N, C-alpha and C positions, 0 to 999 in steps of 0.2 A: 696392150692397155696401159701398162706402166709408162712406156715411152710416150704414148699419147698424152698422158697427164703431165709428163715432164715438159713436152713441147708446149702444152697449153699454158703452163706456168710462165714460160718466157714470152709467150704471145701477149700476155697482159702486162708485161713490164712497161714502165712509163716511157713515153716519148712525145715530145711536142706538147707538154702540159703547159697551160696558161701561166705566164710569169706572175709571181706574187712574192712580195718581200717576206722572208721568213722571220719568225720571232726566235730569239735565243735566250737561254737562261744564264749564260755566262759570256762575257766579252760583248762585242757589238758587231752588227752587220752594216757595212756600207754597200748600198744596192744600186746597180746600174741596170735599169729595165731593158734598155735597147743598146747593147754594145755593137756598133756597126763594124763590118769587115768587108774588105774587097775580095776575100777568098770564100767565105761561107755566109749563110744567112745570119742576120742579126739575132742576138739572144741576150738573156739576162745573165748578169754576173753578180755573184755575192762575194764580197771581200770581208772575211771574218778577222777581227782584230782582238787579241786577248786582253783581259783586264790589265790595266796599267800600261797599255801600249804607249810608247813615247818615241818621238823622232830622234831622240838622243842616243839610240843604239840601233844596231842592225839585226833584223830578223831574217830567219830562213823563210822560204815560201813553199807551201804544198799546194800544187794545182790538182784539183779533183774534178772528175767528170760527173755527169748526172747531177748537176748542182741543185736542182729542185728537190732532191731526195736526201740532202745532207744534214739539215739543221732542224727542221720543224715538221713533226709528224702530222700536225693538224692540217697542213696544206698539201700533204702527199696523198696520192690516189689510194694507197693502201693503208694509210694511217701509220706507216712505219718510216722512220728516218734513221740515219746513221748517228744522229746526236753528236756530231763532230765537235761542236763547241764544248760540250761537257767533258768529253774525253781529252781533248786538247788542253783545256783549262786545268784539269786535274794533273795531267802529266807535267805541264809547265810549272804549276805551283809546287809540285813535289820534286822538281829538278830532275825528272827522269828523262826529259828531252831538252834540247836547246829551245830557246824562244822562237816561235814561228807564227806566221799568219797563214790563213787558208783562203785560196781563191776557188770558189765553186763556179763551174762552167755549165750552164744549163744545156740540156740536150734539145733537139728539135725533132720534127717529123722525119728527118734524115739521119736519125741516130745510128741505125745499122750501117749504112754506107760510110758515115763519117768515122765510125769506130772500127771498121773492118780494115786491117793492115793491107795497104794497096799493093806494095811490091810483091808480097807472097801470092796475092791473087793474080797479078800480072804474069807470074811465073808458070801458072797453070796452062795446060793446053786448051785449045778452043773447046774441045769436047768436055773437058773438066770445068771450064767456065760455064758452059751450058748446063752442066749438072748443078752447079751452084745456083744459077738463075732459076732453074726449074724447081729446085728445093725451096727457094724463097717464095716463088709464085704459089707453090702448093700450100704454103702456110699463110698466104695472103699478105705477105710483107711487101711485095712489089707487083707491078703489072707489066713492066717492061724489062729489058735487059738490065741485069744488075751491074752497077758501076760504082766501085768504091770511091769515096771522097776523103780518105784518111790523109793523104798528102796535103790537100787544101786545108783540112781541119788543123793539122799540125802547123802549117804556115801561119794560120790565124793566131794560134797560141804563141808561137815563137817570135813572129815578126810584128804582131799588133798588140796582143794582150800583155805579154811579158814586158815589152818596153813601157806600156802604160803603168803597170804595177811598179816597175823599177823607178819610174820618174815621179810617182805620186805617193809612194810609201817608203818607210825607212827599212829597206831590205838589203840583204847581201845578194848581189846578182850572180855570184859565182856558181858553177855547177855543184860544188859540194854543199851549197845551201839551197839548191833548187831541186825539188822532187815532184813527182807526178803519180797520181793514184786513181784507181777505179776498180769496179767489180764487173764480172761477166764480160760483155763486150768492152766495157771500160777497162778491164784488165788487159785485154788484147791491145787496145790503143795505147795504154801506158807502157807496155813492153815495147811496142813499135816506136814510141816517142824516144825512149831511152836508146834504142838502136839507131834511129835516124838522126838524132840530135844529141850525141854524147857530149858535145861541147857546151850544151845548154843544161841538160838534166844529169844530175849526179846519182839519182836514185829513183826507183819505181816500185810501187806496191801494187800487185796484181792479185786481187781477191776473187776467188771462184772464177778464174779465167775461163772464158768460153772457147776452149780449144777447138770444138767442132766448127765454129764460125757460122754454121747454118743449122737446120733442124732435121738433118738426116745423119744417121750413124753409119749404116752400112754403105760401102762403096764411096765414102766421102774422101776426096783428095785433099781437103783443106788442112787437116792437122799435119800431114807430111810436108806440105808447103811451108807451114810455119816453122817446123823443125829445121828444114833446109835453110830457110832465111836466117834463123838464129845462129846456125853454125857459121854462117858467113858474117853476120852483122853484130853479134853481141859485142858490147864495148869492153874496154880493158878492165878486168876484174880488180886491178890494183887501184883504180880510181873511181869505180862505180859499184853501186849496191843494187840488188834486185830481190824482191820478196814475192813469193807465191803462196797461196793457200787454197784449200778446197775442203768441202764436206763430202757427204755421200748420200744425201737425201734430195728429193725433187730433181732439179736440173743438175745439181752437183753430182748426182749418181753417175753421170757420164764421164767425170773428170779424172778419177784416180788412175786408170791405166794410161791416159794421155799425159797427165802431169808427171808420171814416172818416166816417160820418154823425154819430156822436157828436162827433167832433172839430170838425166844421163848426158844431155847436151851441155848443161851447165858444168858438169864435172869435166867433160872433154875440153871445155874452153878455159879451164883453170880456176873456176870459182870454187870457194870453200866457205866454211861457216862464218868467216869474217866478213864476207861480202855477198853472201847468198843464203836465203832461208826458204825452205819449202815445208809448210806446216799442214798436217792433216787433222781435221776436226770431225771425228766419227759422230754421226747422228745429227750433224748440222746441215741445214738446208740452204737454198738459194734465195736469201732474203736480206733486207736491210736489218732486220732483227739480229740475224746471225753475224753480219758484218760489224754491226755496232758492238756486239759482245767482245770481239777480238781486235778491234781497231787499234787498241793500245799496243799490240804486239808489233805490227809493222811500223808504227810511229816511233817507238823506242829503237827499233832496228835501224831505220833510215835517218833519224834525227837525234842521235845521242847527245848528251850534254857536251858543251864545248870543253 
């Protein structure tokens, strides 16, 4: 029963929500309703600029997934949002981070395949891939064979969206000033982006990372595939930072033992407290409310003052 409730929690997570410009209480949003791509379906993009934004200096950039859940609770399906504008404004005003802008990337009806790391999936045997497909069919997520689209999604960000941001805004395009962040499946794709494009992204924040990948715990080959991939592909700890966190309620109840295994891989690969953080928040659940409460922690870790 407990796992059934956990799975139901994720089943109602947002995907493909109608695009709508969010309102913010601090800074301003520049909104692109239909950003077209040759790699993935068009989607809305929210570019948040802090108070006092000026073209006379260079800002870091934080790319964030599930863009429609980041700024304005009133337009969110569950009336919860990360309230990124409030946290980012406070941190910058108090000089606890460097100055940065936020690029929110809306999800679509293909959220799960776009956020599912592709190369780890392709490393699975045919039988294991069939297990994944059936698990997703059982939960009503797909009707056909599961096919990850993460590589195309990252190409969209790296080769289309980032060049647009770099050419239209006063930003520092270097990896040390370019970070990517998300929660749940968004945590997975953020980890994957850092590993696939270390020359682009210098840091990743992965909140409540959905290490199971699907909605089956027993006999699930996915977490082991992620671990094997990270052992091979994690970037240089001397030049990159990565942040993980997790709670222990609702869907997050699945994560503590899996995150422990991930942490062991980070230690094996030479990461330490200067470039890696793994935070446990007892009693916290899998929700925007929880991520909002602790967003300041990864932002200060990834984007310290110059």
